ZAMARGU-4260 file (C-alpha; in steps of 0.2 Angstrom, whole numbers, plus 5000, padded with zeros to 4 digits):
<rodrens>
0) 5312/3868/4638 | 5309/3851/4645 | 5322/3837/4643 | 5318/3824/4629 | 5319/3810/4642
5) 5324/3797/4628 | 5339/3792/4638 | 5350/3786/4624 | 5365/3775/4627 | 5358/3760/4636
10) 5369/3746/4631 | 5360/3731/4623 | 5364/3714/4630 | 5370/3701/4618 | 5354/3691/4620
15) 5345/3706/4612 | 5336/3711/4629 | 5336/3728/4635 | 5333/3735/4653 | 5325/3751/4659
20) 5337/3765/4657 | 5344/3773/4672 | 5341/3791/4675 | 5355/3803/4678 | 5355/3811/4695
25) 5344/3825/4696 | 5333/3820/4681 | 5315/3822/4687 | 5307/3812/4672 | 5309/3794/4667
30) 5312/3787/4650 | 5298/3783/4639 | 5292/3765/4641 | 5295/3754/4625 | 5280/3743/4629
35) 5268/3751/4640 | 5253/3743/4648 | 5237/3752/4643 | 5219/3745/4646 | 5205/3755/4639
40) 5193/3762/4652 | 5175/3756/4653 | 5164/3764/4640 | 5152/3778/4646 | 5136/3786/4639
45) 5139/3801/4650 | 5144/3816/4639 | 5144/3828/4653 | 5159/3824/4664 | 5158/3840/4675
50) 5151/3837/4693 | 5146/3853/4702 | 5150/3851/4720 | 5132/3857/4725 | 5125/3842/4716
55) 5131/3831/4730 | 5132/3843/4745 | 5127/3860/4750 | 5140/3873/4746 | 5133/3889/4752
60) 5143/3887/4768 | 5159/3887/4758 | 5154/3903/4749 | 5149/3911/4766 | 5166/3906/4773
65) 5175/3913/4759 | 5186/3898/4756 | 5186/3880/4752 | 5196/3867/4763 | 5199/3849/4758
70) 5211/3834/4761 | 5221/3826/4748 | 5233/3811/4746 | 5234/3795/4736 | 5240/3777/4737
75) 5230/3773/4753 | 5224/3755/4749 | 5229/3747/4765 | 5233/3729/4760 | 5248/3729/4772
80) 5246/3726/4791 | 5227/3727/4791 | 5228/3745/4786 | 5236/3752/4802 | 5245/3766/4793
85) 5229/3770/4783 | 5218/3770/4798 | 5230/3782/4807 | 5230/3794/4793 | 5211/3793/4792
90) 5210/3797/4810 | 5221/3812/4810 | 5211/3819/4795 | 5195/3816/4805 | 5203/3825/4820
95) 5206/3840/4809 | 5188/3839/4803 | 5182/3839/4821 | 5193/3852/4828 | 5191/3865/4813
100) 5182/3881/4816 | 5166/3882/4807 | 5173/3892/4792 | 5187/3880/4789 | 5180/3863/4790
105) 5187/3851/4776 | 5173/3849/4764 | 5179/3833/4756 | 5194/3821/4754 | 5201/3821/4736
110) 5210/3804/4733 | 5224/3804/4721 | 5223/3786/4715 | 5227/3768/4720 | 5211/3767/4731
115) 5213/3748/4733 | 5227/3736/4729 | 5232/3727/4719 | 5220/3726/4705 | 5205/3736/4710
120) 5192/3723/4711 | 5176/3726/4720 | 5180/3713/4733 | 5193/3724/4741 | 5183/3740/4743
125) 5175/3735/4760 | 5191/3733/4770 | 5203/3744/4760 | 5191/3759/4758 | 5175/3759/4767
130) 5182/3752/4784 | 5197/3763/4786 | 5186/3779/4783 | 5171/3773/4792 | 5174/3788/4805
135) 5178/3801/4792 | 5163/3811/4790 | 5166/3822/4773 | 5163/3815/4756 | 5177/3806/4747
140) 5181/3810/4729 | 5194/3801/4718 | 5203/3798/4702 | 5209/3781/4699 | 5227/3775/4700
145) 5237/3761/4691 | 5232/3748/4703 | 5213/3753/4702 | 5214/3748/4684 | 5227/3734/4683
150) 5220/3717/4680 | 5236/3707/4683 | 5235/3695/4697 | 5249/3696/4709 | 5256/3684/4723
155) 5242/3676/4732 | 5228/3687/4726 | 5212/3679/4720 | 5211/3678/4701 | 5205/3694/4693
160) 5187/3691/4688 | 5181/3709/4683 | 5186/3720/4669 | 5197/3735/4672 | 5191/3748/4684
165) 5175/3738/4689 | 5177/3742/4707 | 5181/3760/4704 | 5165/3762/4693 | 5154/3753/4705
170) 5160/3762/4721 | 5165/3779/4715 | 5156/3782/4699 | 5139/3774/4703 | 5124/3779/4694
175) 5115/3784/4711 | 5121/3783/4729 | 5119/3766/4736 | 5124/3759/4753 | 5134/3743/4749
180) 5141/3744/4767 | 5134/3753/4782 | 5148/3766/4783 | 5145/3778/4768 | 5136/3778/4751
185) 5144/3775/4735 | 5150/3791/4726 | 5141/3797/4710 | 5156/3804/4700 | 5152/3805/4681
190) 5167/3795/4675 | 5185/3789/4679 | 5191/3806/4672 | 5180/3821/4677 | 5180/3839/4682
195) 5174/3845/4699 | 5166/3863/4698 | 5167/3870/4716 | 5167/3887/4724 | 5184/3895/4722
200) 5191/3880/4711 | 5190/3870/4696 | 5198/3853/4697 | 5202/3843/4682 | 5204/3825/4687
205) 5213/3813/4674 | 5215/3794/4673 | 5233/3790/4669 | 5230/3771/4666 | 5241/3757/4671
210) 5258/3764/4665 | 5256/3783/4665 | 5247/3789/4649 | 5230/3797/4645 | 5226/3787/4629
215) 5233/3772/4620 | 5246/3777/4607 | 5238/3784/4592 | 5222/3789/4601 | 5218/3806/4609
220) 5201/3805/4617 | 5206/3810/4635 | 5219/3822/4628 | 5206/3831/4618 | 5194/3832/4633
225) 5208/3839/4644 | 5211/3853/4631 | 5193/3857/4631 | 5192/3857/4650 | 5207/3869/4652
230) 5201/3880/4638 | 5183/3882/4645 | 5188/3882/4664 | 5182/3898/4673 | 5195/3911/4673
235) 5190/3919/4690 | 5194/3903/4700 | 5209/3893/4704 | 5212/3879/4691 | 5220/3863/4697
240) 5224/3847/4687 | 5225/3830/4697 | 5233/3814/4689 | 5240/3799/4698 | 5256/3797/4689
245) 5267/3812/4693 | 5275/3822/4679 | 5290/3825/4690 | 5298/3814/4703 | 5316/3812/4710
250) 5312/3795/4718 | 5324/3781/4713 | 5312/3767/4707 | 5300/3778/4696 | 5304/3795/4691
255) 5291/3807/4683 | 5280/3800/4669 | 5286/3807/4652 | 5269/3803/4644 | 5259/3813/4657
260) 5271/3828/4656 | 5270/3829/4637 | 5251/3827/4638 | 5249/3841/4650 | 5261/3853/4641
265) 5252/3849/4624 | 5235/3853/4632 | 5242/3869/4639 | 5249/3875/4623 | 5233/3870/4613
270) 5221/3878/4626 | 5231/3893/4630 | 5228/3889/4649 | 5240/3884/4662 | 5234/3876/4678
275) 5238/3885/4694 | 5245/3868/4702 | 5246/3850/4698 | 5244/3836/4711 | 5248/3818/4709
280) 5251/3802/4719 | 5259/3785/4714 | 5276/3788/4722 | 5275/3784/4740 | 5283/3800/4747
285) 5280/3818/4747 | 5288/3830/4735 | 5285/3848/4730 | 5292/3855/4714 | 5291/3873/4708
290) 5291/3874/4689 | 5294/3891/4682 | 5286/3894/4665 | 5282/3910/4656 | 5285/3920/4672
295) 5273/3909/4682 | 5278/3898/4696 | 5268/3882/4696 | 5268/3869/4711 | 5269/3851/4705
300) 5265/3841/4721 | 5267/3822/4724 | 5258/3815/4739 | 5257/3796/4738 | 5261/3791/4756
305) 5243/3788/4761 | 5244/3771/4769 | 5250/3758/4757 | 5268/3761/4762 | 5266/3753/4780
310) 5284/3752/4785 | 5299/3764/4782 | 5307/3753/4768 | 5291/3753/4758 | 5293/3772/4756
315) 5300/3778/4740 | 5317/3785/4743 | 5324/3799/4733 | 5340/3798/4722 | 5357/3800/4730
320) 5372/3808/4722 | 5382/3794/4715 | 5398/3805/4716 | 5398/3805/4735 | 5382/3796/4741
325) 5375/3812/4748 | 5356/3815/4749 | 5346/3829/4741 | 5345/3845/4750 | 5332/3858/4745
330) 5330/3869/4736 | 5337/3857/4723 | 5339/3862/4705 | 5334/3847/4694 | 5342/3844/4677
335) 5326/3852/4669 | 5330/3871/4670 | 5312/3875/4673 | 5310/3863/4689 | 5316/3865/4707
340) 5313/3853/4721 | 5307/3864/4735 | 5303/3852/4749 | 5301/3833/4752 | 5298/3820/4765
345) 5303/3802/4761 | 5303/3795/4779 | 5284/3795/4785 | 5267/3794/4779 | 5256/3810/4777
350) 5243/3820/4769 | 5239/3837/4762 | 5226/3850/4768 | 5223/3862/4754 | 5214/3879/4757
355) 5209/3890/4742 | 5201/3907/4742 | 5199/3921/4729 | 5218/3926/4731 | 5228/3911/4736
360) 5231/3892/4738 | 5238/3886/4754 | 5245/3869/4755 | 5250/3861/4771 | 5258/3843/4772
365) 5255/3834/4789 | 5264/3819/4794 | 5257/3803/4802 | 5274/3795/4808 | 5277/3777/4809
370) 5282/3780/4827 | 5276/3793/4839 | 5262/3805/4839 | 5257/3815/4824 | 5265/3833/4826
375) 5252/3847/4826 | 5262/3858/4814 | 5263/3854/4796 | 5280/3847/4789 | 5279/3858/4774
380) 5268/3874/4770 | 5267/3883/4754 | 5257/3898/4748 | 5253/3901/4729 | 5247/3919/4725
385) 5234/3916/4712 | 5235/3934/4705 | 5254/3935/4704 | 5257/3916/4701 | 5271/3916/4714
390) 5275/3903/4727 | 5282/3906/4744
</rodrens>
């Protein structure tokens, strides 16, 4: 059973004000937000939110190779230091594309949200998205993050002049491919939440809004869509869910999103389907959890160190033990008896390379360090047996 995550016991201030409850050490889920920010997504007339990969690129070479390879990371919007870290990660990913054998070339980069900072306006896409990836040859697919949909003006940002998600819709969910810049065409995804139907995998991408929820309180539109997608997903392929806000995180500032955790669990129960793995961003570090539920081991992976965190102190550090100040050592049993932290990296940026075939999912996390050359070997590697539902 998951914890309730209500975190009772926050002492009220005499003024009547309350603060965010502090999580106990080892609790991977934050408290529910009393006053979450939710901005409705733009309306769409598109009733078919499934995008077959063959609609945007040939996929017969993937079938012939017997596997699908792709990159994945979130929180790239390189507003800091002229995108130095984002550029470096993009360069390492392209080096992998160029060096890969013919049957293992990454087919696309799947972005886990926060494509641009801080409020997703169209103005930022040229220098935070198109220019950093101008040499990256595969397609780029995406789900939006909180900064892609937020309309709050920060610091010296120009005033927000567009409705929420305008930039994402214009550049990622365009009605047809257009060249707004010379480097690559706009992407034609069906909506801000959508399903990718590809060889060997079905990927259900969600929009967790500004504060980490699928729908405004009292509404269930995306929740119902998620349940339907899980229920009807092909049973002979790997089934993945992607969502920007992670259900689990042991970082100090955020923690996992209780609303997203509940939404996913509710959808699993209603549909009778459990995804093989869940991938998220938002937290600027790498964390890999294994959740054991009903005899299945499910990886819940956080990969949000894609470039925005441009210096070590911008990375999100994990909790430390308040009893002695010690850091977490893996494998680490969280306060949720179903969930173990299997691996993490909180010191350097990085990205995932995922390989899926009929039998397994292979995840490899590569670093792009702040100092020194990127190591050739992956910092973390895990394999999910898709038949036995075990992780090693």
